[in-house]
KOLFIPA-51973 format. One record per atom (N, C-alpha, C, O): residue in three letters; x, y, z negated. Coordinates in steps of 0.05 Angstrom, whole numbers, padded with zeros to 5 digits, always signed. Atoms other than C-alpha are relative to their C-alpha. Layout:
<sites>
ALAXYZ/...
</sites>
This chain:
<sites>
UNK+00016-00024+00000/UNK+00000+00000+00000/UNK+00017+00025+00000/UNK+00012+00044+00015/UNK-00018-00024+00001/UNK+00055+00050-00018/UNK+00016+00002+00025/UNK+00020+00025+00035/UNK-00015-00001-00025/UNK+00095+00031+00043/UNK-00017+00011+00023/UNK-00008+00027+00039/UNK+00018-00010-00021/UNK+00035+00042+00089/UNK-00007+00029-00004/UNK-00009+00044+00016/UNK+00006-00027+00006/UNK+00019+00107+00054/UNK+00022+00019+00010/UNK+00017+00041+00018/UNK-00023-00016-00009/UNK+00089+00132+00072/UNK+00004-00003+00030/UNK+00012+00016+00043/UNK-00007+00006-00028/UNK+00095+00099+00140/UNK-00017+00015+00020/UNK-00008+00024+00041/UNK+00019-00013-00019/UNK+00033+00129+00173/UNK+00008+00029+00005/UNK+00010+00037+00029/UNK-00009-00027-00005/UNK+00055+00202+00163/UNK+00027+00001+00014/UNK+00032+00018+00031/UNK-00026+00001-00013/UNK+00126+00183+00183/UNK-00002-00005+00030/UNK+00012+00007+00046/UNK+00005+00006-00028/UNK+00101+00154+00248/UNK-00011+00024+00014/UNK-00005+00030+00038/UNK+00012-00024-00012/UNK+00061+00217+00260/UNK+00021+00021+00008/UNK+00017+00035+00028/UNK-00021-00019-00007/UNK+00125+00259+00260/UNK+00012-00007+00027/UNK+00016+00010+00044/UNK-00013+00009-00024/UNK+00155+00217+00316/UNK-00020+00001+00024/UNK-00011+00003+00047/UNK+00019+00001-00021/UNK+00090+00215+00356/UNK-00013+00027+00007/UNK-00030+00028+00025/UNK+00013-00026-00004/UNK+00072+00288+00353/UNK+00003+00010+00029/UNK-00016+00017+00041/UNK-00004-00009-00028/UNK+00104+00308+00420/UNK-00014-00017+00020/UNK-00028-00006+00037/UNK+00016+00017-00019/UNK+00077+00247+00458/UNK-00030+00004-00003/UNK-00044+00003+00018/UNK+00028-00004+00004/UNK+00009+00259+00427/UNK-00010+00025+00015/UNK-00030+00025+00028/UNK+00007-00025-00013/UNK+00007+00331+00452/UNK+00001-00004+00031/UNK-00016+00007+00045/UNK-00002+00005-00029/UNK+00029+00307+00521/UNK-00023-00016+00010/UNK-00033-00011+00032/UNK+00024+00015-00008/UNK-00027+00256+00523/UNK-00025+00017+00001/UNK-00042+00013+00019/UNK+00023-00018-00001/UNK-00078+00310+00507/UNK+00001+00017+00025/UNK-00019+00021+00038/UNK-00003-00015-00025/UNK-00050+00351+00564/UNK-00008-00016+00024/UNK-00023-00006+00041/UNK+00007+00017-00023/UNK-00056+00293+00612/UNK-00030-00005+00003/UNK-00041-00003+00025/UNK+00028+00006-00001/UNK-00127+00277+00593/UNK-00016+00025+00008/UNK-00036+00023+00024/UNK+00015-00024-00007/UNK-00151+00349+00598/UNK+00005+00010+00028/UNK-00013+00019+00042/UNK-00006-00008-00028/UNK-00115+00366+00662/UNK-00013-00019+00020/UNK-00023-00011+00040/UNK+00013+00020-00017/UNK-00141+00301+00693/UNK-00030+00005+00002/UNK-00042+00000+00023/UNK+00029-00005+00000/UNK-00212+00322+00674/UNK-00007+00027+00012/UNK-00029+00030+00024/UNK+00007-00028-00007/UNK-00209+00397+00689/UNK+00014+00012+00024/UNK+00005+00031+00035/UNK-00016-00011-00021/UNK-00156+00408+00742/UNK+00000-00019+00024/UNK-00011-00040+00023/UNK-00001+00016-00025/UNK-00141+00381+00812/UNK+00021-00022-00002/UNK+00036-00024-00021/UNK-00019+00023-00001/UNK-00101+00321+00833/UNK+00029+00009+00002/UNK+00047-00005-00008/UNK-00027-00010-00002/UNK-00040+00363+00849/UNK+00011+00006-00028/UNK+00034-00001-00034/UNK-00009-00006+00027/UNK-00036+00388+00777/UNK+00004-00025-00016/UNK+00024-00027-00031/UNK-00003+00025+00014/UNK-00046+00318+00750/UNK+00024-00015+00009/UNK+00039-00027-00007/UNK-00024+00013-00010/UNK+00007+00290+00796/UNK+00026+00013-00010/UNK+00046-00001-00015/UNK-00024-00014+00010/UNK+00056+00343+00772/UNK+00005-00006-00029/UNK+00028-00004-00038/UNK-00003+00004+00029/UNK+00043+00327+00700/UNK+00016-00025-00008/UNK+00030-00024-00027/UNK-00013+00025+00007/UNK+00070+00256+00701/UNK+00030+00003-00002/UNK+00041-00003-00023/UNK-00029-00004+00003/UNK+00144+00273+00717/UNK+00007+00022-00020/UNK+00027+00020-00033/UNK-00006-00022+00018/UNK+00140+00338+00678/UNK-00001-00010-00029/UNK+00017-00003-00045/UNK+00002+00010+00028/UNK+00117+00303+00614/UNK+00022-00020-00006/UNK+00032-00021-00028/UNK-00022+00019+00004/UNK+00170+00249+00624/UNK+00026+00016-00007/UNK+00041+00008-00024/UNK-00024-00017+00006/UNK+00224+00304+00625/UNK-00002+00010-00029/UNK+00018+00010-00043/UNK+00003-00011+00026/UNK+00195+00335+00562/UNK+00004-00022-00022/UNK+00018-00017-00041/UNK-00002+00021+00020/UNK+00189+00269+00525/UNK+00028-00011-00003/UNK+00038-00015-00025/UNK-00027+00010+00001/UNK+00258+00245+00543/UNK+00019+00020-00012/UNK+00036+00013-00029/UNK-00019-00020+00011/UNK+00294+00310+00527/UNK-00006+00006-00029/UNK+00012+00012-00044/UNK+00007-00005+00028/UNK+00256+00320+00462/UNK+00012-00022-00018/UNK+00016-00017-00042/UNK-00012+00022+00016/UNK+00285+00253+00439/UNK+00028+00008-00009/UNK+00038-00003-00029/UNK-00026-00009+00008/UNK+00352+00289+00436/UNK+00000+00014-00027/UNK+00021+00018-00038/UNK+00002-00013+00026/UNK+00327+00324+00374/UNK-00004-00020-00023/UNK-00006-00012-00046/UNK+00005+00021+00020/UNK+00317+00258+00337/UNK+00021+00000-00022/UNK+00015-00006-00045/UNK-00021+00001+00020/UNK+00384+00264+00302/UNK-00005+00020-00022/UNK+00003+00017-00045/UNK+00007-00020+00021/UNK+00358+00326+00266/UNK-00018-00012-00021/UNK-00014-00007-00045/UNK+00020+00011+00019/UNK+00301+00287+00235/UNK+00013-00021-00018/UNK+00007-00023-00042/UNK-00014+00020+00016/UNK+00345+00229+00213/UNK+00019+00013-00020/UNK+00020+00005-00043/UNK-00019-00014+00018/UNK+00397+00276+00185/UNK-00014+00015-00022/UNK-00004+00016-00045/UNK+00015-00015+00020/UNK+00345+00318+00149/UNK-00010-00018-00022/UNK-00008-00011-00045/UNK+00010+00019+00020/UNK+00316+00257+00114/UNK+00022-00007-00020/UNK+00018-00006-00044/UNK-00022+00007+00018/UNK+00384+00237+00087/UNK+00010+00023-00017/UNK+00015+00020-00041/UNK-00009-00023+00014/UNK+00405+00307+00068/UNK-00019+00009-00022/UNK-00011+00016-00044/UNK+00020-00009+00020/UNK+00340+00324+00032/UNK-00001-00021-00023/UNK-00005-00013-00046/UNK+00000+00020+00021/UNK+00341+00258-00006/UNK+00024+00003-00018/UNK+00021+00001-00043/UNK-00024-00004+00016/UNK+00412+00270-00029/UNK-00002+00026-00017/UNK+00005+00025-00040/UNK+00003-00025+00016/UNK+00396+00342-00050/UNK-00020-00003-00022/UNK-00017+00007-00044/UNK+00020+00004+00020/UNK+00334+00320-00087/UNK+00011-00016-00024/UNK+00005-00011-00047/UNK-00013+00016+00021/UNK+00374+00268-00125/UNK+00019+00017-00017/UNK+00020+00014-00041/UNK-00019-00018+00014/UNK+00427+00320-00142/UNK-00015+00019-00019/UNK-00006+00024-00041/UNK+00016-00018+00017/UNK+00374+00368-00168/UNK-00011-00014-00025/UNK-00012-00002-00046/UNK+00011+00015+00023/UNK+00343+00315-00212/UNK+00022-00006-00021/UNK+00017-00004-00045/UNK-00022+00005+00018/UNK+00411+00299-00242/UNK+00008+00026-00014/UNK+00013+00026-00038/UNK-00006-00025+00012/UNK+00424+00373-00254/UNK-00021+00008-00021/UNK-00015+00019-00042/UNK+00021-00006+00019/UNK+00357+00380-00288/UNK+00003-00016-00026/UNK-00002-00006-00048/UNK-00005+00017+00023/UNK+00374+00323-00335/UNK+00023+00011-00017/UNK+00022+00011-00042/UNK-00024-00010+00014/UNK+00441+00354-00352/UNK-00005+00027-00014/UNK+00007+00033-00034/UNK+00005-00027+00011/UNK+00413+00424-00365/UNK-00029+00003-00010/UNK-00041+00024-00008/UNK+00028+00000+00009/UNK+00345+00405-00395/UNK-00004+00020-00023/UNK-00026+00031-00025/UNK+00003-00018+00023/UNK+00358+00448-00457/UNK+00011+00028+00005/UNK+00009+00045-00012/UNK-00011-00027-00006/UNK+00390+00508-00421/UNK-00021+00016+00014/UNK-00040+00006+00025/UNK+00018-00018-00014/UNK+00355+00569-00394/UNK+00003-00003+00030/UNK+00025-00009+00039/UNK-00001+00002-00029/UNK+00338+00568-00320/UNK+00018+00022+00011/UNK+00017+00045+00001/UNK-00018-00019-00013/UNK+00389+00603-00276/UNK-00013+00011+00026/UNK-00033+00000+00035/UNK+00010-00012-00025/UNK+00378+00646-00214/UNK+00009-00015+00024/UNK+00000-00009+00047/UNK-00010+00015-00023/UNK+00414+00596-00171/UNK-00022-00017+00012/UNK-00037-00030-00002/UNK+00020+00017-00014/UNK+00371+00562-00118/UNK+00007-00029-00004/UNK+00030-00037-00004/UNK-00005+00029+00002/UNK+00363+00487-00126/UNK+00013-00009+00027/UNK+00009+00003+00048/UNK-00013+00011-00024/UNK+00403+00445-00077/UNK-00021-00008+00021/UNK-00015-00005+00045/UNK+00021+00008-00020/UNK+00338+00421-00045/UNK-00008+00025+00017/UNK-00011+00022+00041/UNK+00008-00024-00014/UNK+00318+00492-00027/UNK+00022+00010+00019/UNK+00016+00017+00042/UNK-00022-00008-00017/UNK+00387+00509+00000/UNK+00003-00018+00024/UNK+00007-00009+00046/UNK-00003+00019-00022/UNK+00389+00446+00041/UNK-00023+00004+00020/UNK-00018+00003+00044/UNK+00023-00004-00018/UNK+00319+00459+00070/UNK+00004+00025+00017/UNK-00001+00024+00041/UNK-00005-00024-00015/UNK+00338+00530+00090/UNK+00021-00005+00022/UNK+00018+00003+00045/UNK-00021+00006-00019/UNK+00401+00506+00123/UNK-00009-00018+00023/UNK-00003-00014+00046/UNK+00010+00018-00020/UNK+00366+00449+00159/UNK-00018+00014+00020/UNK-00016+00009+00044/UNK+00018-00014-00018/UNK+00312+00494+00187/UNK+00015+00020+00018/UNK+00007+00024+00041/UNK-00016-00018-00017/UNK+00364+00544+00211/UNK+00014-00016+00023/UNK+00013-00008+00046/UNK-00013+00017-00020/UNK+00403+00489+00246/UNK-00020-00010+00021/UNK-00014-00011+00045/UNK+00021+00011-00018/UNK+00339+00460+00275/UNK-00009+00022+00021/UNK-00012+00016+00044/UNK+00008-00021-00019/UNK+00319+00527+00305/UNK+00022+00005+00021/UNK+00015+00010+00044/UNK-00022-00004-00019/UNK+00388+00535+00337/UNK+00001-00023+00020/UNK+00004-00018+00044/UNK+00000+00023-00018/UNK+00387+00465+00365/UNK-00023+00000+00019/UNK-00020-00005+00043/UNK+00024-00002-00017/UNK+00316+00473+00391/UNK+00003+00022+00021/UNK-00004+00017+00044/UNK-00003-00021-00020/UNK+00333+00539+00424/UNK+00021-00007+00021/UNK+00017-00002+00045/UNK-00020+00009-00019/UNK+00396+00511+00455/UNK-00010-00020+00020/UNK-00005-00018+00044/UNK+00011+00021-00017/UNK+00360+00450+00482/UNK-00021+00012+00019/UNK-00022+00004+00042/UNK+00020-00012-00017/UNK+00303+00493+00507/UNK+00012+00016+00023/UNK+00003+00014+00046/UNK-00014-00015-00021/UNK+00351+00538+00546/UNK+00011-00019+00021/UNK+00009-00014+00045/UNK-00011+00019-00019/UNK+00385+00477+00576/UNK-00022-00012+00018/UNK-00018-00016+00042/UNK+00023+00010-00017/UNK+00317+00449+00599/UNK-00009+00021+00019/UNK-00016+00014+00042/UNK+00008-00021-00018/UNK+00298+00516+00628/UNK+00019+00002+00024/UNK+00011+00005+00047/UNK-00020-00003-00021/UNK+00363+00520+00667/UNK+00001-00023+00019/UNK+00003-00020+00044/UNK-00002+00025-00017/UNK+00363+00448+00692/UNK-00026-00013+00005/UNK-00027-00037+00011/UNK+00027+00012-00004/UNK+00288+00438+00700/UNK-00002-00014+00027/UNK-00012-00036+00028/UNK+00003+00012-00027/UNK+00292+00425+00775/UNK+00016-00025+00002/UNK+00007-00045+00014/UNK-00017+00024-00002/UNK+00350+00376+00769/UNK-00012-00023-00016/UNK-00011-00046-00008/UNK+00012+00021+00017/UNK+00315+00338+00712/UNK-00024-00012+00014/UNK-00028-00036+00013/UNK+00023+00010-00013/UNK+00251+00333+00751/UNK+00007-00016+00025/UNK-00005-00037+00030/UNK-00009+00015-00023/UNK+00287+00311+00814/UNK+00011-00028-00008/UNK+00007-00047+00006/UNK-00010+00026+00009/UNK+00322+00256+00774/UNK-00023-00019-00008/UNK-00021-00043-00004/UNK+00023+00016+00008/UNK+00255+00232+00747/UNK-00016-00009+00024/UNK-00024-00032+00027/UNK+00017+00006-00023/UNK+00217+00236+00813/UNK+00014-00017+00020/UNK+00003-00036+00031/UNK-00015+00014-00021/UNK+00271+00212+00860/UNK-00012+00007+00028/UNK-00023+00028+00032/UNK+00012-00004-00027/UNK+00250+00204+00933/UNK+00016+00017+00019/UNK+00006+00024+00040/UNK-00017-00014-00018/UNK+00307+00243+00962/UNK-00010+00028+00007/UNK-00005+00038+00030/UNK+00010-00027-00005/UNK+00273+00311+00956/UNK-00024+00002+00018/UNK-00029+00024+00029/UNK+00023+00000-00018/UNK+00211+00292+00995/UNK-00026+00005-00015/UNK-00048+00001-00004/UNK+00023-00005+00016/UNK+00163+00312+00940/UNK-00016+00024+00011/UNK-00004+00044+00020/UNK+00017-00022-00008/UNK+00104+00357+00957/UNK+00008+00025-00016/UNK+00009+00025-00040/UNK-00009-00025+00014/UNK+00127+00429+00941/UNK-00020+00010-00021/UNK-00012+00020-00041/UNK+00020-00008+00019/UNK+00061+00443+00907/UNK+00002-00015-00027/UNK-00001-00004-00048/UNK-00004+00017+00024/UNK+00072+00385+00859/UNK+00025+00008-00015/UNK+00024+00011-00040/UNK-00025-00008+00013/UNK+00144+00406+00845/UNK-00003+00027-00014/UNK+00007+00031-00036/UNK+00005-00026+00012/UNK+00122+00478+00832/UNK-00016-00002-00026/UNK-00009+00011-00046/UNK+00017+00003+00024/UNK+00068+00457+00783/UNK+00016-00014-00022/UNK+00014-00006-00046/UNK-00016+00014+00020/UNK+00116+00409+00748/UNK+00021+00019-00012/UNK+00027+00018-00036/UNK-00021-00019+00010/UNK+00170+00463+00743/UNK-00013+00020-00020/UNK-00001+00025-00041/UNK+00013-00018+00019/UNK+00121+00511+00710/UNK-00006-00013-00026/UNK-00001-00002-00047/UNK+00006+00014+00025/UNK+00100+00459+00660/UNK+00025-00004-00017/UNK+00025+00001-00041/UNK-00025+00006+00015/UNK+00171+00440+00641/UNK+00012+00026-00012/UNK+00020+00027-00035/UNK-00012-00025+00009/UNK+00195+00512+00636/UNK-00016+00012-00023/UNK-00004+00023-00042/UNK+00016-00011+00022/UNK+00137+00534+00592/UNK+00003-00017-00025/UNK+00005-00007-00047/UNK-00003+00017+00023/UNK+00142+00473+00547/UNK+00028+00004-00013/UNK+00030+00000-00037/UNK-00027-00005+00012/UNK+00217+00488+00538/UNK+00000+00023-00020/UNK+00016+00023-00038/UNK+00002-00022+00019/UNK+00197+00552+00503/UNK-00008-00009-00027/UNK-00002+00004-00047/UNK+00009+00010+00026/UNK+00166+00510+00448/UNK+00020-00018-00014/UNK+00014-00028-00036/UNK-00019+00018+00013/UNK+00229+00469+00433/UNK+00009+00010-00028/UNK+00012-00007-00046/UNK-00008-00008+00027/UNK+00251+00513+00374/UNK-00022-00007-00020/UNK-00015-00016-00042/UNK+00022+00007+00019/UNK+00182+00504+00342/UNK-00001-00030-00005/UNK-00006-00038-00027/UNK+00001+00029+00003/UNK+00183+00429+00356/UNK+00022-00010-00019/UNK+00018-00027-00035/UNK-00023+00009+00017/UNK+00252+00422+00323/UNK-00004+00008-00029/UNK+00000-00008-00047/UNK+00005-00009+00028/UNK+00234+00464+00262/UNK-00023-00015-00013/UNK-00021-00023-00036/UNK+00024+00014+00011/UNK+00166+00431+00253/UNK+00007-00029-00007/UNK+00000-00038-00028/UNK-00007+00028+00006/UNK+00195+00361+00258/UNK+00018-00002-00024/UNK+00015-00020-00040/UNK-00018+00001+00023/UNK+00251+00376+00209/UNK-00015+00006-00026/UNK-00010-00006-00047/UNK+00015-00006+00024/UNK+00202+00408+00160/UNK-00018-00023-00008/UNK-00022-00028-00032/UNK+00017+00023+00006/UNK+00156+00347+00165/UNK+00016-00022-00014/UNK+00007-00033-00034/UNK-00015+00022+00013/UNK+00211+00297+00149/UNK+00012+00010-00027/UNK+00017-00007-00044/UNK-00008-00010+00026/UNK+00235+00343+00093/UNK-00021-00004-00021/UNK-00016-00011-00043/UNK+00023+00006+00018/UNK+00166+00337+00063/UNK-00001-00029-00008/UNK-00005-00036-00031/UNK+00000+00028+00005/UNK+00169+00262+00070/UNK+00022-00008-00019/UNK+00018-00026-00036/UNK-00023+00007+00017/UNK+00237+00259+00037/UNK-00006+00008-00029/UNK+00005-00004-00048/UNK+00008-00009+00027/UNK+00206+00295-00024/UNK-00025-00014-00009/UNK-00036-00008-00031/UNK+00024+00015+00008/UNK+00147+00247-00026/UNK-00026+00013+00008/UNK-00047+00003-00001/UNK+00025-00014-00009/UNK+00096+00295+00006/UNK-00009-00013+00026/UNK+00003-00008+00047/UNK+00009+00014-00024/UNK+00058+00252+00055/UNK-00024+00014+00014/UNK-00032+00006+00035/UNK+00023-00014-00011/UNK+00000+00300+00067/UNK+00007+00022+00020/UNK-00006+00024+00041/UNK-00006-00023-00017/UNK+00033+00361+00098/UNK+00007-00009+00029/UNK-00002+00004+00048/UNK-00006+00008-00027/UNK+00063+00323+00158/UNK-00025-00008+00016/UNK-00027-00002+00040/UNK+00024+00007-00014/UNK-00005+00294+00175/UNK-00017+00025+00006/UNK-00028+00027+00028/UNK+00015-00024-00005/UNK-00038+00362+00167/UNK+00011+00015+00024/UNK-00004+00025+00041/UNK-00013-00014-00022/UNK+00013+00393+00215/UNK-00006-00013+00026/UNK-00011+00000+00046/UNK+00006+00015-00025/UNK+00002+00338+00267/UNK-00029+00005+00008/UNK-00035+00009+00032/UNK+00028-00004-00007/UNK-00074+00346+00263/UNK-00005+00029+00010/UNK-00019+00033+00029/UNK+00002-00028-00008/UNK-00069+00423+00268/UNK+00010+00003+00029/UNK-00003+00016+00045/UNK-00012-00002-00026/UNK-00024+00416+00329/UNK-00018-00013+00021/UNK-00023-00002+00043/UNK+00016+00014-00019/UNK-00069+00365+00363/UNK-00027+00015+00006/UNK-00035+00017+00029/UNK+00026-00014-00004/UNK-00135+00403+00351/UNK+00004+00026+00014/UNK-00012+00032+00033/UNK-00005-00026-00014/UNK-00107+00471+00371/UNK+00008-00004+00029/UNK+00001+00011+00046/UNK-00007+00006-00028/UNK-00076+00440+00433/UNK-00024-00007+00017/UNK-00027+00003+00039/UNK+00024+00007-00015/UNK-00142+00410+00454/UNK-00018+00024+00005/UNK-00027+00028+00028/UNK+00016-00023-00003/UNK-00180+00474+00442/UNK+00011+00019+00021/UNK-00003+00030+00038/UNK-00013-00018-00019/UNK-00129+00516+00480/UNK+00000-00011+00028/UNK-00002+00003+00048/UNK+00002+00012-00027/UNK-00127+00466+00537/UNK-00026+00005+00013/UNK-00028+00013+00036/UNK+00027-00004-00011/UNK-00202+00471+00546/UNK-00004+00029+00008/UNK-00019+00035+00026/UNK+00003-00028-00005/UNK-00196+00547+00545/UNK+00017+00010+00024/UNK+00009+00028+00038/UNK-00019-00011-00020/UNK-00137+00555+00593/UNK+00001-00014+00026/UNK+00005-00001+00047/UNK-00005+00016-00024/UNK-00135+00499+00644/UNK-00017+00010+00023/UNK-00008+00009+00046/UNK+00017-00009-00021/UNK-00194+00526+00684/UNK+00006+00028+00010/UNK-00005+00037+00030/UNK-00007-00027-00008/UNK-00163+00595+00689/UNK+00013+00000+00028/UNK+00030-00017+00033/UNK-00011+00001-00028/UNK-00148+00612+00763/UNK+00028+00011+00003/UNK+00040+00007+00024/UNK-00027-00011-00002/UNK-00083+00648+00748/UNK+00021-00022+00002/UNK+00020-00042-00013/UNK-00019+00021-00005/UNK-00023+00608+00773/UNK+00019-00005-00024/UNK+00029-00027-00026/UNK-00018+00003+00024/UNK+00017+00619+00708/UNK-00016-00004-00026/UNK-00004-00004-00047/UNK+00016+00004+00024/UNK-00042+00609+00661/UNK-00017-00025+00001/UNK-00021-00039-00019/UNK+00017+00023-00003/UNK-00087+00555+00689/UNK+00014-00025+00009/UNK+00039-00024+00014/UNK-00012+00025-00009/UNK-00076+00483+00710/UNK+00021-00011-00018/UNK+00018-00010-00043/UNK-00021+00012+00016/UNK-00013+00449+00687/UNK+00014+00021-00017/UNK+00022+00015-00039/UNK-00013-00022+00016/UNK+00016+00516+00665/UNK-00017+00006-00024/UNK-00006+00011-00046/UNK+00017-00005+00023/UNK-00045+00527+00621/UNK+00003-00021-00022/UNK+00003-00015-00045/UNK-00004+00022+00019/UNK-00036+00459+00589/UNK+00027+00004-00015/UNK+00029-00002-00039/UNK-00026-00004+00013/UNK+00037+00476+00576/UNK-00001+00022-00020/UNK+00010+00020-00042/UNK+00003-00023+00019/UNK+00020+00543+00544/UNK-00016-00009-00025/UNK-00009-00002-00047/UNK+00016+00009+00023/UNK-00032+00508+00500/UNK+00017-00017-00018/UNK+00015-00014-00043/UNK-00017+00017+00017/UNK+00018+00456+00476/UNK+00021+00016-00014/UNK+00027+00011-00038/UNK-00021-00017+00012/UNK+00072+00508+00464/UNK-00011+00016-00023/UNK+00001+00018-00045/UNK+00013-00015+00021/UNK+00024+00551+00424/UNK-00007-00018-00024/UNK-00003-00010-00047/UNK+00007+00019+00022/UNK+00001+00490+00384/UNK+00024-00007-00017/UNK+00022-00010-00041/UNK-00025+00007+00015/UNK+00073+00473+00365/UNK+00008+00023-00018/UNK+00017+00018-00041/UNK-00006-00022+00017/UNK+00083+00543+00338/UNK-00020+00003-00023/UNK-00013+00011-00045/UNK+00021-00002+00021/UNK+00017+00542+00301/UNK+00004-00021-00022/UNK-00002-00016-00045/UNK-00004+00022+00020/UNK+00035+00476+00267/UNK+00023+00007-00019/UNK+00029-00009-00036/
</sites>
C-alpha cells in the first residue's frame, strides 16, 4: 500500500510530458485538418525524445534532496535544545540550487531544440527531404513553440521529485492534473483559431507550453 501510494505520483512525474502530447494529438485530430495531424507525429517524437535528456535532473534531485533531508534531521537532533538560527536548512538550500540548475538546463536545451528543430525533424521523418512542405512547416512551428516550455518542464519536474523525496505525494499529482486540464481547455480554445501561429498544431503547442508554466 505504501509503495503504491508513492509509485503512482512518481510515475506521474515521468508521464507528464507524454500525457500533454497525447492530449495535443487527440484534440488536433478532432479539431484540425489532416496536415496538422500528420505534422504532430514527428513533432511530438522530437519533443518526447529531447525531453528525456532532462531525466538526469530528476534522478539527481531525488538523491540530493534525500541527502539534504537526512542531514537536516541529524542537525535538528544535535541542536534540539538550542535556539533556532537564521541559517537556511540544507533542504531549502538544495531545493533553490536544484531549481536554478533546472531552469538553466531547460533553457539551454530549449535553445538547442529551437536552433536544430529542422534537423531533428528531418532525422525523425527521413524520406530524403521529400516531406510535404506544409507538414514540415506545421511540425516546425509545434517544435519551436514547445521548446519555449522546456525551462518550465525542467523546473516543474525537479520540483515534483523534490516533493516526493520529502514524502509529499499529493503536490506532484496536483501539478500533473493542473497541467493536463489547462492543456485540454487551452487546446479547445486555440486549435480552431485561423491564425497560422495560433491555431492548428501551433495552437496545441501554445496550449501545452502555457500549461507547463501554469503547473
